[in-house]
The first five atom37 places (N, CA, C, CB, O) and aatype in JSON, in Angstrom:
{
  "aatype": [12, 16, 5, 5, 16, 9, 8, 9, 8, 14, 5, 0, 14, 16, 11, 19, 0, 14, 7, 0, 14, 4, 2, 7, 4, 7, 19, 4, 4, 10, 0, 6, 14, 4, 14, 10, 7, 19, 10, 10, 15, 7, 8, 1, 16, 7, 0, 4, 0, 0, 10, 1, 17, 6, 7, 16, 10, 18, 1, 4, 7, 0, 10, 16, 0, 14, 1, 0, 19, 19, 0, 5, 1, 10, 14, 8, 7, 10, 1, 17, 10, 0, 14, 12, 10, 6, 13, 7, 10, 1, 1, 10, 7, 0, 1, 17, 9, 0, 0, 7, 16, 7, 4, 3, 4, 15, 10, 6, 19, 0, 19, 15, 1, 16, 9, 3, 0, 15, 15, 14, 8, 16, 16, 16, 16, 3, 8, 3],
  "atom_mask": [
    [1, 1, 1, 1, 1],
    [1, 1, 1, 1, 1],
    [1, 1, 1, 1, 1],
    [1, 1, 1, 1, 1],
    [1, 1, 1, 1, 1],
    [1, 1, 1, 1, 1],
    [1, 1, 1, 1, 1],
    [1, 1, 1, 1, 1],
    [1, 1, 1, 1, 1],
    [1, 1, 1, 1, 1],
    [1, 1, 1, 1, 1],
    [1, 1, 1, 1, 1],
    [1, 1, 1, 1, 1],
    [1, 1, 1, 1, 1],
    [1, 1, 1, 1, 1],
    [1, 1, 1, 1, 1],
    [1, 1, 1, 1, 1],
    [1, 1, 1, 1, 1],
    [1, 1, 1, 0, 1],
    [1, 1, 1, 1, 1],
    [1, 1, 1, 1, 1],
    [1, 1, 1, 1, 1],
    [1, 1, 1, 1, 1],
    [1, 1, 1, 0, 1],
    [1, 1, 1, 1, 1],
    [1, 1, 1, 0, 1],
    [1, 1, 1, 1, 1],
    [1, 1, 1, 1, 1],
    [1, 1, 1, 1, 1],
    [1, 1, 1, 1, 1],
    [1, 1, 1, 1, 1],
    [1, 1, 1, 1, 1],
    [1, 1, 1, 1, 1],
    [1, 1, 1, 1, 1],
    [1, 1, 1, 1, 1],
    [1, 1, 1, 1, 1],
    [1, 1, 1, 0, 1],
    [1, 1, 1, 1, 1],
    [1, 1, 1, 1, 1],
    [1, 1, 1, 1, 1],
    [1, 1, 1, 1, 1],
    [1, 1, 1, 0, 1],
    [1, 1, 1, 1, 1],
    [1, 1, 1, 1, 1],
    [1, 1, 1, 1, 1],
    [1, 1, 1, 0, 1],
    [1, 1, 1, 1, 1],
    [1, 1, 1, 1, 1],
    [1, 1, 1, 1, 1],
    [1, 1, 1, 1, 1],
    [1, 1, 1, 1, 1],
    [1, 1, 1, 1, 1],
    [1, 1, 1, 1, 1],
    [1, 1, 1, 1, 1],
    [1, 1, 1, 0, 1],
    [1, 1, 1, 1, 1],
    [1, 1, 1, 1, 1],
    [1, 1, 1, 1, 1],
    [1, 1, 1, 1, 1],
    [1, 1, 1, 1, 1],
    [1, 1, 1, 0, 1],
    [1, 1, 1, 1, 1],
    [1, 1, 1, 1, 1],
    [1, 1, 1, 1, 1],
    [1, 1, 1, 1, 1],
    [1, 1, 1, 1, 1],
    [1, 1, 1, 1, 1],
    [1, 1, 1, 1, 1],
    [1, 1, 1, 1, 1],
    [1, 1, 1, 1, 1],
    [1, 1, 1, 1, 1],
    [1, 1, 1, 1, 1],
    [1, 1, 1, 1, 1],
    [1, 1, 1, 1, 1],
    [1, 1, 1, 1, 1],
    [1, 1, 1, 1, 1],
    [1, 1, 1, 0, 1],
    [1, 1, 1, 1, 1],
    [1, 1, 1, 1, 1],
    [1, 1, 1, 1, 1],
    [1, 1, 1, 1, 1],
    [1, 1, 1, 1, 1],
    [1, 1, 1, 1, 1],
    [1, 1, 1, 1, 1],
    [1, 1, 1, 1, 1],
    [1, 1, 1, 1, 1],
    [1, 1, 1, 1, 1],
    [1, 1, 1, 0, 1],
    [1, 1, 1, 1, 1],
    [1, 1, 1, 1, 1],
    [1, 1, 1, 1, 1],
    [1, 1, 1, 1, 1],
    [1, 1, 1, 0, 1],
    [1, 1, 1, 1, 1],
    [1, 1, 1, 1, 1],
    [1, 1, 1, 1, 1],
    [1, 1, 1, 1, 1],
    [1, 1, 1, 1, 1],
    [1, 1, 1, 1, 1],
    [1, 1, 1, 0, 1],
    [1, 1, 1, 1, 1],
    [1, 1, 1, 0, 1],
    [1, 1, 1, 1, 1],
    [1, 1, 1, 1, 1],
    [1, 1, 1, 1, 1],
    [1, 1, 1, 1, 1],
    [1, 1, 1, 1, 1],
    [1, 1, 1, 1, 1],
    [1, 1, 1, 1, 1],
    [1, 1, 1, 1, 1],
    [1, 1, 1, 1, 1],
    [1, 1, 1, 1, 1],
    [1, 1, 1, 1, 1],
    [1, 1, 1, 1, 1],
    [1, 1, 1, 1, 1],
    [1, 1, 1, 1, 1],
    [1, 1, 1, 1, 1],
    [1, 1, 1, 1, 1],
    [1, 1, 1, 1, 1],
    [1, 1, 1, 1, 1],
    [1, 1, 1, 1, 1],
    [1, 1, 1, 1, 1],
    [1, 1, 1, 1, 1],
    [1, 1, 1, 1, 1],
    [1, 1, 1, 1, 1],
    [1, 1, 1, 1, 1],
    [1, 1, 1, 1, 1],
    [1, 1, 1, 1, 1]
  ],
  "atom_positions": [
    [[-2.72, -7.96, -14.46], [-2.38, -7.24, -13.26], [-3.38, -6.1, -13.06], [-0.91, -6.71, -13.32], [-3.64, -5.33, -14.0]],
    [[-3.95, -5.97, -11.89], [-4.89, -4.92, -11.57], [-4.17, -3.78, -10.87], [-6.03, -5.46, -10.69], [-3.31, -4.01, -10.02]],
    [[-4.54, -2.55, -11.23], [-3.95, -1.4, -10.56], [-4.96, -0.74, -9.65], [-3.42, -0.39, -11.6], [-6.16, -0.72, -9.94]],
    [[-4.48, -0.2, -8.56], [-5.31, 0.49, -7.57], [-4.54, 1.73, -7.15], [-5.65, -0.43, -6.33], [-3.33, 1.69, -6.96]],
    [[-5.25, 2.83, -6.99], [-4.61, 4.05, -6.52], [-4.91, 4.24, -5.05], [-5.09, 5.27, -7.33], [-6.07, 4.19, -4.63]],
    [[-3.88, 4.46, -4.27], [-4.03, 4.75, -2.85], [-3.32, 6.06, -2.55], [-3.47, 3.59, -1.97], [-2.42, 6.46, -3.29]],
    [[-3.71, 6.72, -1.49], [-3.11, 7.99, -1.11], [-2.31, 7.79, 0.17], [-4.2, 9.08, -0.92], [-2.85, 7.39, 1.2]],
    [[-1.02, 8.06, 0.08], [-0.1, 7.82, 1.18], [0.46, 9.16, 1.65], [1.05, 6.86, 0.76], [0.76, 10.04, 0.85]],
    [[0.59, 9.29, 2.96], [1.17, 10.51, 3.52], [2.56, 10.7, 2.93], [1.22, 10.45, 5.09], [3.31, 9.73, 2.81]],
    [[2.93, 11.94, 2.56], [4.24, 12.15, 1.93], [5.44, 11.82, 2.82], [4.35, 13.56, 1.48], [6.53, 11.58, 2.3]],
    [[5.25, 11.81, 4.14], [6.37, 11.48, 5.03], [6.43, 9.99, 5.37], [6.25, 12.28, 6.31], [7.3, 9.57, 6.12]],
    [[5.52, 9.21, 4.82], [5.53, 7.77, 5.1], [6.79, 7.14, 4.54], [4.28, 7.09, 4.51], [7.26, 7.52, 3.47]],
    [[7.33, 6.16, 5.26], [8.52, 5.47, 4.75], [8.18, 4.67, 3.48], [9.1, 4.54, 5.82], [7.03, 4.32, 3.24]],
    [[9.19, 4.39, 2.71], [9.05, 3.58, 1.5], [8.75, 2.14, 1.9], [10.33, 3.65, 0.62], [9.29, 1.63, 2.88]],
    [[7.88, 1.49, 1.13], [7.52, 0.1, 1.42], [8.76, -0.8, 1.39], [6.47, -0.42, 0.4], [9.63, -0.67, 0.53]],
    [[8.82, -1.69, 2.35], [9.93, -2.66, 2.42], [9.57, -3.9, 1.62], [10.24, -3.03, 3.89], [8.42, -4.1, 1.23]],
    [[10.55, -4.73, 1.39], [10.34, -5.99, 0.68], [9.56, -6.96, 1.57], [11.69, -6.62, 0.26], [9.67, -6.9, 2.79]],
    [[8.77, -7.84, 0.96], [8.07, -8.85, 1.76], [9.05, -9.64, 2.62], [7.27, -9.81, 0.85], [10.12, -10.04, 2.15]],
    [[8.67, -9.85, 3.87], [9.51, -10.57, 4.82], [10.35, -9.67, 5.71], [0.0, 0.0, 0.0], [10.76, -10.07, 6.79]],
    [[10.61, -8.45, 5.26], [11.37, -7.49, 6.07], [10.49, -6.97, 7.2], [11.9, -6.29, 5.19], [9.26, -7.0, 7.08]],
    [[11.08, -6.51, 8.3], [10.27, -5.97, 9.4], [9.42, -4.79, 8.93], [11.18, -5.54, 10.56], [9.86, -3.97, 8.12]],
    [[8.21, -4.71, 9.45], [7.3, -3.62, 9.1], [7.95, -2.29, 9.49], [5.92, -3.79, 9.82], [8.52, -2.15, 10.57]],
    [[7.84, -1.31, 8.59], [8.38, 0.02, 8.88], [7.3, 1.09, 8.95], [9.41, 0.39, 7.83], [7.61, 2.28, 9.04]],
    [[6.03, 0.69, 8.91], [4.94, 1.64, 9.02], [4.62, 2.39, 7.75], [0.0, 0.0, 0.0], [4.13, 3.52, 7.81]],
    [[4.9, 1.8, 6.59], [4.64, 2.49, 5.32], [3.15, 2.63, 5.05], [5.3, 1.73, 4.17], [2.73, 3.59, 4.41]],
    [[2.34, 1.7, 5.54], [0.89, 1.78, 5.4], [0.31, 1.23, 4.12], [0.0, 0.0, 0.0], [-0.91, 1.2, 3.97]],
    [[1.14, 0.8, 3.19], [0.64, 0.35, 1.89], [-0.39, -0.77, 2.03], [1.8, -0.13, 1.02], [-1.45, -0.7, 1.41]],
    [[-0.1, -1.77, 2.83], [-1.02, -2.91, 2.94], [-2.39, -2.47, 3.48], [-0.42, -3.99, 3.87], [-3.42, -2.87, 2.93]],
    [[-2.4, -1.67, 4.51], [-3.66, -1.26, 5.15], [-4.4, -0.19, 4.36], [-3.38, -0.75, 6.54], [-5.62, -0.07, 4.47]],
    [[-3.68, 0.6, 3.57], [-4.33, 1.59, 2.71], [-4.95, 0.93, 1.49], [-3.32, 2.66, 2.27], [-5.94, 1.42, 0.95]],
    [[-4.38, -0.19, 1.06], [-4.91, -0.91, -0.1], [-6.16, -1.71, 0.26], [-3.84, -1.84, -0.67], [-7.13, -1.73, -0.5]],
    [[-6.13, -2.38, 1.41], [-7.28, -3.17, 1.85], [-7.08, -3.58, 3.31], [-7.47, -4.43, 0.95], [-5.95, -3.74, 3.76]],
    [[-8.19, -3.75, 4.04], [-8.03, -4.15, 5.45], [-7.69, -5.64, 5.57], [-9.32, -3.84, 6.23], [-8.1, -6.46, 4.75]],
    [[-6.94, -5.97, 6.62], [-6.68, -7.36, 6.95], [-7.96, -7.96, 7.55], [-5.46, -7.5, 7.96], [-8.94, -7.22, 7.71]],
    [[-8.01, -9.23, 7.89], [-9.23, -9.79, 8.47], [-9.72, -9.04, 9.72], [-9.01, -11.23, 8.82], [-10.92, -8.83, 9.88]],
    [[-8.8, -8.63, 10.61], [-9.21, -7.85, 11.77], [-9.72, -6.48, 11.31], [-8.04, -7.68, 12.77], [-10.71, -5.97, 11.84]],
    [[-9.05, -5.9, 10.33], [-9.48, -4.62, 9.79], [-10.86, -4.67, 9.16], [0.0, 0.0, 0.0], [-11.6, -3.69, 9.2]],
    [[-11.21, -5.81, 8.56], [-12.56, -5.98, 8.01], [-13.59, -5.85, 9.12], [-12.71, -7.35, 7.29], [-14.61, -5.18, 8.95]],
    [[-13.33, -6.49, 10.25], [-14.24, -6.38, 11.4], [-14.31, -4.96, 11.93], [-13.8, -7.33, 12.5], [-15.39, -4.47, 12.27]],
    [[-13.15, -4.29, 12.01], [-13.11, -2.96, 12.59], [-13.56, -1.87, 11.61], [-11.71, -2.66, 13.07], [-14.02, -0.81, 12.03]],
    [[-13.42, -2.13, 10.31], [-13.81, -1.15, 9.3], [-15.25, -1.34, 8.82], [-12.87, -1.23, 8.11], [-15.94, -0.39, 8.45]],
    [[-15.67, -2.59, 8.83], [-17.0, -2.87, 8.3], [-17.03, -2.98, 6.79], [0.0, 0.0, 0.0], [-18.1, -2.97, 6.19]],
    [[-15.85, -3.1, 6.16], [-15.79, -3.29, 4.71], [-14.57, -4.11, 4.35], [-15.77, -1.93, 3.98], [-13.61, -4.2, 5.12]],
    [[-14.61, -4.71, 3.14], [-13.53, -5.58, 2.69], [-12.61, -4.95, 1.67], [-14.1, -6.82, 2.12], [-11.6, -5.55, 1.3]],
    [[-12.93, -3.76, 1.22], [-12.1, -3.08, 0.23], [-11.79, -1.67, 0.7], [-12.79, -3.06, -1.14], [-12.47, -1.12, 1.58]],
    [[-10.77, -1.1, 0.12], [-10.39, 0.27, 0.49], [-9.55, 0.29, 1.75], [0.0, 0.0, 0.0], [-9.23, -0.75, 2.33]],
    [[-9.2, 1.49, 2.17], [-8.33, 1.66, 3.33], [-9.01, 1.18, 4.61], [-7.93, 3.12, 3.48], [-10.22, 1.31, 4.77]],
    [[-8.23, 0.65, 5.5], [-8.71, 0.18, 6.8], [-9.03, 1.39, 7.69], [-7.66, -0.74, 7.48], [-8.22, 2.31, 7.81]],
    [[-10.2, 1.38, 8.3], [-10.61, 2.48, 9.18], [-9.79, 2.52, 10.47], [-12.09, 2.36, 9.51], [-9.77, 3.54, 11.16]],
    [[-9.14, 1.42, 10.81], [-8.34, 1.38, 12.04], [-6.94, 1.96, 11.85], [-8.24, -0.05, 12.54], [-6.23, 2.18, 12.83]],
    [[-6.53, 2.19, 10.61], [-5.18, 2.7, 10.34], [-5.04, 4.12, 10.88], [-4.88, 2.66, 8.83], [-5.92, 4.96, 10.68]],
    [[-3.93, 4.39, 11.55], [-3.67, 5.7, 12.14], [-2.32, 6.23, 11.67], [-3.7, 5.63, 13.69], [-1.34, 5.48, 11.59]],
    [[-2.28, 7.52, 11.34], [-1.02, 8.19, 11.03], [-0.47, 8.74, 12.33], [-1.21, 9.34, 9.95], [-1.14, 9.52, 13.01]],
    [[0.74, 8.34, 12.69], [1.33, 8.76, 13.96], [2.7, 9.37, 13.72], [1.43, 7.58, 14.94], [3.72, 8.68, 13.78]],
    [[2.72, 10.65, 13.45], [3.98, 11.38, 13.29], [4.65, 11.16, 11.96], [0.0, 0.0, 0.0], [4.52, 11.99, 11.06]],
    [[5.38, 10.07, 11.83], [6.12, 9.8, 10.6], [5.85, 8.41, 10.04], [7.6, 9.97, 10.84], [6.54, 7.97, 9.12]],
    [[4.86, 7.71, 10.59], [4.54, 6.38, 10.08], [3.1, 6.01, 10.41], [5.5, 5.34, 10.66], [2.44, 6.63, 11.24]],
    [[2.65, 4.97, 9.73], [1.31, 4.44, 9.96], [1.39, 3.34, 11.02], [0.69, 3.89, 8.65], [2.36, 2.59, 11.08]],
    [[0.36, 3.26, 11.84], [0.25, 2.21, 12.84], [-1.18, 1.69, 12.88], [0.69, 2.73, 14.24], [-2.12, 2.4, 12.53]],
    [[-1.34, 0.46, 13.3], [-2.66, -0.14, 13.44], [-3.32, 0.39, 14.71], [-2.58, -1.7, 13.47], [-2.79, 0.23, 15.81]],
    [[-4.47, 1.02, 14.55], [-5.2, 1.55, 15.69], [-5.67, 0.47, 16.65], [0.0, 0.0, 0.0], [-5.94, 0.76, 17.81]],
    [[-5.78, -0.77, 16.17], [-6.16, -1.87, 17.07], [-5.11, -2.06, 18.15], [-6.35, -3.18, 16.28], [-5.4, -2.57, 19.23]],
    [[-3.86, -1.65, 17.85], [-2.77, -1.76, 18.82], [-2.51, -0.45, 19.55], [-1.5, -2.22, 18.13], [-2.24, -0.45, 20.75]],
    [[-2.6, 0.67, 18.83], [-2.21, 1.95, 19.43], [-3.38, 2.73, 20.02], [-1.54, 2.79, 18.4], [-3.18, 3.56, 20.91]],
    [[-4.59, 2.49, 19.55], [-5.78, 3.2, 20.06], [-6.99, 2.28, 20.05], [-6.07, 4.46, 19.2], [-8.01, 2.6, 19.43]],
    [[-6.89, 1.13, 20.74], [-7.96, 0.13, 20.64], [-9.33, 0.63, 21.11], [-7.59, -1.09, 21.42], [-10.35, 0.29, 20.51]],
    [[-9.37, 1.42, 22.17], [-10.67, 1.91, 22.65], [-11.35, 2.8, 21.61], [-10.5, 2.68, 23.97], [-12.55, 2.67, 21.36]],
    [[-10.59, 3.69, 21.01], [-11.14, 4.58, 19.99], [-11.61, 3.8, 18.76], [-10.1, 5.63, 19.57], [-12.67, 4.09, 18.2]],
    [[-10.83, 2.81, 18.35], [-11.18, 2.0, 17.18], [-12.46, 1.21, 17.45], [-10.02, 1.05, 16.81], [-13.35, 1.14, 16.6]],
    [[-12.55, 0.6, 18.62], [-13.74, -0.17, 18.97], [-14.96, 0.75, 19.09], [-13.52, -0.95, 20.28], [-16.03, 0.42, 18.57]],
    [[-14.81, 1.87, 19.75], [-15.92, 2.8, 19.93], [-16.42, 3.32, 18.58], [-15.51, 3.98, 20.82], [-17.62, 3.53, 18.4]],
    [[-15.5, 3.53, 17.65], [-15.86, 4.02, 16.32], [-16.76, 3.02, 15.6], [-14.59, 4.28, 15.48], [-17.65, 3.41, 14.85]],
    [[-16.53, 1.75, 15.84], [-17.29, 0.69, 15.14], [-18.61, 0.36, 15.81], [-16.45, -0.57, 15.06], [-19.55, -0.06, 15.14]],
    [[-18.7, 0.55, 17.11], [-19.92, 0.2, 17.85], [-21.04, 1.2, 17.6], [-19.63, 0.11, 19.34], [-20.78, 2.39, 17.42]],
    [[-22.29, 0.73, 17.6], [-23.41, 1.67, 17.57], [-23.36, 2.57, 18.81], [-24.78, 0.91, 17.5], [-22.85, 2.16, 19.85]],
    [[-23.87, 3.77, 18.7], [-23.77, 4.75, 19.78], [-24.24, 4.19, 21.13], [-24.58, 5.99, 19.44], [-23.6, 4.42, 22.15]],
    [[-25.34, 3.47, 21.13], [-25.88, 2.93, 22.38], [-25.05, 1.84, 23.02], [0.0, 0.0, 0.0], [-25.27, 1.49, 24.17]],
    [[-24.09, 1.3, 22.29], [-23.24, 0.22, 22.83], [-21.8, 0.66, 23.08], [-23.24, -0.96, 21.86], [-20.95, -0.17, 23.42]],
    [[-21.52, 1.93, 22.93], [-20.14, 2.4, 23.1], [-19.63, 2.24, 24.53], [-20.03, 3.85, 22.69], [-18.43, 2.31, 24.77]],
    [[-20.53, 2.04, 25.47], [-20.1, 1.8, 26.85], [-19.32, 0.5, 26.97], [-21.32, 1.78, 27.79], [-18.6, 0.28, 27.95]],
    [[-19.46, -0.37, 25.96], [-18.72, -1.64, 25.96], [-17.26, -1.48, 25.53], [-19.41, -2.63, 25.03], [-16.46, -2.39, 25.71]],
    [[-16.9, -0.33, 24.97], [-15.56, -0.12, 24.41], [-14.43, -0.44, 25.4], [-15.42, 1.3, 23.95], [-13.47, -1.09, 25.0]],
    [[-14.5, -0.01, 26.68], [-13.4, -0.34, 27.59], [-13.19, -1.85, 27.78], [-13.63, 0.3, 28.93], [-12.05, -2.31, 27.9]],
    [[-14.28, -2.61, 27.81], [-14.15, -4.05, 27.97], [-13.6, -4.7, 26.71], [-15.5, -4.67, 28.32], [-12.76, -5.6, 26.79]],
    [[-14.07, -4.24, 25.56], [-13.58, -4.79, 24.3], [-12.14, -4.35, 24.02], [-14.5, -4.37, 23.15], [-11.38, -5.06, 23.36]],
    [[-11.78, -3.18, 24.51], [-10.41, -2.69, 24.37], [-9.43, -3.67, 24.99], [-10.26, -1.29, 25.01], [-8.37, -3.95, 24.42]],
    [[-9.76, -4.18, 26.14], [-8.88, -5.12, 26.83], [-8.59, -6.33, 25.95], [-9.51, -5.56, 28.17], [-7.43, -6.73, 25.79]],
    [[-9.63, -6.92, 25.38], [-9.45, -8.08, 24.52], [-8.69, -7.76, 23.25], [0.0, 0.0, 0.0], [-7.82, -8.53, 22.82]],
    [[-9.01, -6.62, 22.65], [-8.33, -6.22, 21.43], [-6.86, -5.94, 21.7], [-9.01, -5.0, 20.82], [-6.0, -6.28, 20.88]],
    [[-6.56, -5.31, 22.81], [-5.18, -5.01, 23.17], [-4.38, -6.31, 23.34], [-5.12, -4.16, 24.47], [-3.21, -6.39, 22.96]],
    [[-5.01, -7.33, 23.92], [-4.32, -8.6, 24.15], [-4.15, -9.43, 22.89], [-5.08, -9.41, 25.18], [-3.12, -10.09, 22.7]],
    [[-5.16, -9.41, 22.01], [-5.14, -10.3, 20.85], [-4.82, -9.6, 19.53], [-6.46, -10.97, 20.73], [-4.5, -10.26, 18.54]],
    [[-4.89, -8.28, 19.5], [-4.7, -7.53, 18.26], [-3.4, -7.82, 17.55], [0.0, 0.0, 0.0], [-3.39, -8.04, 16.34]],
    [[-2.3, -7.83, 18.29], [-1.0, -8.07, 17.66], [-0.95, -9.43, 16.99], [0.12, -7.96, 18.7], [-0.37, -9.59, 15.91]],
    [[-1.54, -10.41, 17.62], [-1.56, -11.75, 17.03], [-2.44, -11.77, 15.79], [-2.07, -12.78, 18.06], [-2.08, -12.37, 14.78]],
    [[-3.59, -11.11, 15.87], [-4.53, -11.11, 14.75], [-4.01, -10.39, 13.53], [-5.83, -10.49, 15.18], [-4.39, -10.74, 12.41]],
    [[-3.13, -9.4, 13.71], [-2.57, -8.72, 12.54], [-1.19, -9.26, 12.19], [-2.49, -7.21, 12.79], [-0.53, -8.74, 11.29]],
    [[-0.74, -10.28, 12.88], [0.55, -10.93, 12.64], [1.71, -9.97, 12.84], [0.6, -11.52, 11.23], [2.69, -10.0, 12.1]],
    [[1.6, -9.11, 13.85], [2.67, -8.17, 14.16], [3.95, -8.93, 14.51], [2.26, -7.23, 15.33], [3.91, -9.94, 15.22]],
    [[5.05, -8.45, 14.02], [6.34, -9.07, 14.31], [6.73, -10.18, 13.36], [0.0, 0.0, 0.0], [7.81, -10.75, 13.5]],
    [[5.88, -10.5, 12.39], [6.21, -11.58, 11.46], [6.82, -11.08, 10.16], [4.98, -12.39, 11.15], [7.2, -11.88, 9.31]],
    [[6.92, -9.77, 10.0], [7.49, -9.2, 8.79], [6.41, -8.82, 7.79], [0.0, 0.0, 0.0], [5.26, -9.22, 7.91]],
    [[6.81, -8.04, 6.82], [5.88, -7.56, 5.8], [5.34, -8.73, 4.99], [6.58, -6.53, 4.87], [6.1, -9.56, 4.48]],
    [[4.02, -8.79, 4.87], [3.41, -9.84, 4.06], [2.67, -9.24, 2.86], [2.45, -10.68, 4.9], [1.82, -9.89, 2.25]],
    [[2.99, -8.01, 2.54], [2.35, -7.28, 1.44], [3.17, -7.44, 0.17], [2.18, -5.78, 1.8], [4.32, -7.0, 0.12]],
    [[2.59, -8.06, -0.84], [3.33, -8.29, -2.09], [3.0, -7.24, -3.15], [3.02, -9.68, -2.63], [3.37, -7.4, -4.31]],
    [[2.32, -6.18, -2.77], [1.98, -5.14, -3.73], [3.23, -4.42, -4.23], [1.0, -4.12, -3.11], [4.18, -4.21, -3.48]],
    [[3.21, -4.07, -5.49], [4.3, -3.28, -6.07], [3.83, -1.83, -6.08], [4.68, -3.77, -7.51], [2.72, -1.53, -6.53]],
    [[4.67, -0.94, -5.59], [4.3, 0.47, -5.46], [5.04, 1.3, -6.49], [4.61, 0.97, -4.04], [6.25, 1.16, -6.68]],
    [[4.29, 2.18, -7.15], [4.88, 3.13, -8.1], [4.27, 4.5, -7.81], [4.63, 2.69, -9.59], [3.05, 4.66, -7.87]],
    [[5.1, 5.47, -7.49], [4.6, 6.81, -7.23], [4.21, 7.42, -8.56], [5.67, 7.7, -6.48], [5.03, 7.5, -9.48]],
    [[2.96, 7.85, -8.66], [2.51, 8.4, -9.93], [2.63, 9.91, -9.98], [1.1, 7.99, -10.18], [2.81, 10.48, -11.06]],
    [[2.53, 10.59, -8.8], [2.75, 12.03, -8.78], [2.76, 12.49, -7.34], [1.64, 12.78, -9.59], [2.21, 11.83, -6.46]],
    [[3.41, 13.61, -7.1], [3.4, 14.24, -5.78], [2.58, 15.51, -5.89], [4.86, 14.54, -5.27], [2.82, 16.33, -6.77]],
    [[1.6, 15.67, -5.01], [0.73, 16.83, -5.05], [1.47, 18.03, -4.47], [-0.58, 16.57, -4.28], [1.65, 19.03, -5.18]],
    [[1.89, 17.99, -3.23], [2.79, 18.95, -2.6], [3.29, 18.35, -1.31], [2.08, 20.32, -2.36], [2.82, 17.28, -0.9]],
    [[4.2, 19.0, -0.66], [4.86, 18.43, 0.51], [3.92, 18.18, 1.68], [5.96, 19.35, 0.96], [4.21, 17.33, 2.52]],
    [[2.79, 18.88, 1.74], [1.89, 18.71, 2.88], [0.71, 17.79, 2.59], [1.38, 20.05, 3.32], [-0.05, 17.46, 3.5]],
    [[0.54, 17.38, 1.34], [-0.58, 16.52, 0.96], [-0.12, 15.09, 0.74], [-1.26, 17.06, -0.3], [1.05, 14.86, 0.43]],
    [[-1.03, 14.14, 0.89], [-0.66, 12.75, 0.58], [-0.29, 12.63, -0.89], [-1.82, 11.78, 0.92], [-0.84, 13.34, -1.74]],
    [[0.63, 11.73, -1.2], [0.93, 11.51, -2.61], [0.15, 10.31, -3.1], [2.44, 11.32, -2.83], [-0.22, 9.42, -2.33]],
    [[-0.09, 10.28, -4.38], [-0.85, 9.21, -4.99], [0.09, 8.1, -5.38], [-1.65, 9.71, -6.2], [1.12, 8.34, -6.01]],
    [[-0.27, 6.91, -5.01], [0.56, 5.76, -5.3], [-0.29, 4.7, -5.96], [1.23, 5.21, -4.03], [-1.44, 4.48, -5.56]],
    [[0.25, 4.05, -6.95], [-0.45, 2.97, -7.62], [0.14, 1.66, -7.15], [-0.35, 3.1, -9.17], [1.36, 1.49, -7.12]],
    [[-0.73, 0.74, -6.78], [-0.26, -0.58, -6.37], [-0.73, -1.6, -7.4], [-0.78, -0.95, -4.95], [-1.85, -1.5, -7.91]],
    [[0.11, -2.55, -7.69], [-0.23, -3.61, -8.65], [-0.56, -4.87, -7.89], [0.93, -3.86, -9.65], [0.22, -5.34, -7.06]],
    [[-1.73, -5.42, -8.18], [-2.16, -6.68, -7.6], [-1.95, -7.79, -8.61], [-3.64, -6.61, -7.16], [-2.27, -7.62, -9.79]],
    [[-1.43, -8.9, -8.17], [-1.25, -10.04, -9.07], [-2.57, -10.74, -9.3], [-0.24, -11.03, -8.5], [-2.63, -11.73, -10.03]]
  ]
}
């Protein structure tokens, strides 16, 4: 079993069991990006660059802030394309991240320590 340390906002909800409706805990996206996240982040490991903290939960920026996420990934000279790409991402993003299908994250979470109430806490995830 491989262990990985991720940093989760202290107000984030506790991870749900696989198959349960997503509650915005962020564990899956903080551990590694999904296939869409790989495209939007430009990397296959580590936290997804599209992940956004919104008040009391994590949300996919491809759904909640598609223009900003696309513009962040585009070279400066091509950012004028963001509004057009936003339209496509807004239409297909939910399907590409399998929104509404339930949690598909099988990571086991163990809180290793709390830094303080205003800082993210460190969480260890176990990969099979």
